[in-house]
N, C-alpha and C positions, 0 to 999 in steps of 0.2 A: 551755711551749713545746715544739714537736715538733722532734726532732733531724733534721737534714737527712740523707738517705740517698743513696747512690750505688750503682750497679750495679758488681759486680766484672767484670773482663774475661771471666771464664767465663760469668757470667750474661748479659752482652751477647751473647756468641757463641751461647749457647743460644737466646735470644729472637730473634736475627737468623736463626738456622737455622730456627726454627719458622715465622717469617714467610715465609721462602723456600719451605719445604715447602708451605705453604698457597697461596702465589702460583702455584707450579708445578702444583698440583693443580686449580686452578679452570679451568673451561671458560668460553667466552664466555657471558654472561648469568647466571652463577652469582654468588651473594653469600653470604658468611659474616660475620655480625656477632656480636661477643662483648660480654659485659658482666660485669664482676667488681666487686663492691662489698665494702668492708670489712665483715667479719663474715659474709659468705656462705661456705658450705662448698664451693661449686663455681661454676664459670663458667657463665653462661647463654649459650646459643648459638642464634641464629636462622639459618635457611638458606633461600635461594631457589635452586631448581633452574635448569638452563639454559633451561627453558620458563617461568620466572618463577612457579613454584608456590611459595608461601610456607609454610614450616614454622616457626612462631613460636618454638617451643621444642623443641630436640632432646633429648628425654628419653625414656628407656625403662627399665624395671626392669633393674637390674644395671649400667647405664651410670653409672659413678661418676667418670669423669675426662674431661678435654678430648679426649683421643685417642679414647675411646669415642664421643663425640659426632661427631667427624669421621668415624669409621668408619660411623656411622649415616647421615651425609650422603652418603657414597659409596654406601651401600646404596640410599638413596632415589633417587640419580641412576641407578644401574643398573636399578632397577625402572622408572623413567620411560623409560629407553632401551629396555627390553624391551617397553614398551607404546606405542612411538612411533606406530605406525599408528592405534591406538585414540585416542590423544591428538589426532592430526591430524584424524581423522574427527569427533571431538567439537568441535574448534575450528571446523571448516568448518560444522558444523550450527549452532553458536552464532552464527557470523558471518552465515549465511543468515537465521537468525531475526531478528537485529538489523537486517539490511538490509530484511527484510520490514516490520518495524515502522517504519523510517524512510520507506519508500516509502508506507506507509499514512498517515503523518503529513503527507506532502508535499502 
């Protein structure tokens, strides 16, 4: 039988503070999903940018902890913001191509 565990007040405060940090960080459209399983050495993190670009696993060499993965998400966001005009142009081209296909099918 597994012994029931409870969080200490300090652990609760730490987890609640971490949740608030993440909520304060997110922009509209952003999503951070985490997964931690018994026996895993690290937490798995998936990230969707404000433009809904999915990064299934935030991993890179040397990133060994949850904070490293969140830093990486912030870098991905900054990169996307720096390419905003390019992303917009690509989206417009994609939508025009889709509209052309729909018009041909009609």
